[in-house]
VEXSEMI-731292 format. One record per residue (C-alpha): residue in three letters; x, y, z. Coordinates in steps of 0.1 Angstrom, whole numbers, padded with zeros to 4 digits, always signed. Layout:
ALAXYZ
...
***
This chain:
MET+2883-0017-1429
ALA+2866-0039-1402
TYR+2829-0044-1401
VAL+2809-0026-1375
THR+2775-0036-1360
PRO+2747-0015-1377
GLY+2730+0009-1353
THR+2756+0004-1326
TRP+2789+0017-1339
HIS+2795+0043-1366
HIS+2833+0044-1368
GLU+2860+0018-1365
GLY+2874+0017-1330
GLU+2843+0032-1314
THR+2829+0014-1283
VAL+2798+0013-1261
PRO+2795+0001-1225
VAL+2771-0027-1234
TRP+2774-0046-1266
PRO+2743-0063-1282
GLY+2752-0098-1271
ARG+2732-0130-1276
ASN+2698-0142-1263
TYR+2711-0177-1256
PRO+2722-0192-1232
LEU+2703-0176-1204
GLY+2723-0163-1174
ALA+2759-0150-1175
THR+2784-0166-1200
TRP+2820-0155-1197
SER+2843-0152-1227
VAL+2877-0135-1233
GLU+2860-0107-1252
ALA+2830-0100-1229
THR+2805-0116-1205
ASN+2771-0121-1221
PHE+2740-0116-1199
ALA+2706-0130-1210
VAL+2674-0130-1189
TYR+2639-0141-1199
ALA+2616-0112-1190
PRO+2590-0109-1218
ARG+2568-0083-1199
ALA+2597-0061-1188
THR+2601-0026-1202
THR+2637-0023-1190
VAL+2664-0047-1176
TRP+2696-0037-1159
VAL+2726-0058-1150
CYS+2741-0047-1116
LEU+2778-0056-1111
PHE+2794-0055-1077
ASP+2831-0051-1071
ASP+2851-0064-1041
HIS+2841-0034-1020
GLY+2804-0038-1027
THR+2803-0008-1051
GLU+2776-0013-1077
SER+2777-0003-1114
ARG+2745-0006-1135
HIS+2744-0015-1172
GLU+2711-0013-1192
LEU+2704-0042-1215
THR+2690-0026-1247
GLU+2685-0057-1268
HIS+2655-0080-1265
SER+2644-0109-1287
LEU+2620-0137-1281
GLY+2612-0124-1246
VAL+2649-0124-1237
TRP+2668-0092-1228
HIS+2705-0095-1235
GLY+2738-0077-1238
ALA+2775-0083-1235
ILE+2797-0063-1211
PRO+2835-0063-1216
SER+2860-0066-1188
VAL+2838-0085-1163
ALA+2860-0108-1142
ILE+2853-0145-1137
GLY+2833-0149-1105
ALA+2821-0113-1104
CYS+2789-0108-1084
TYR+2759-0096-1104
GLY+2721-0093-1103
TYR+2693-0082-1126
***
């Protein structure tokens, strides 16, 4: 059986829209698996990543993890060069 991240997944094969990700490096870091987003906002109570498709349609993803003042999360299936904002 594969390992699952405690508190995020409860069963093998289960997914969530935003993975925990890493708090470093800051900004957006693409990988084959997912794009990691990390932003330094120590006083924020919530941070969202807004992704825009080619038609300008926006999708919002809440970053639920924060450590050392950095909010972070990894979003699967984000294309290289995708437009985004926090």
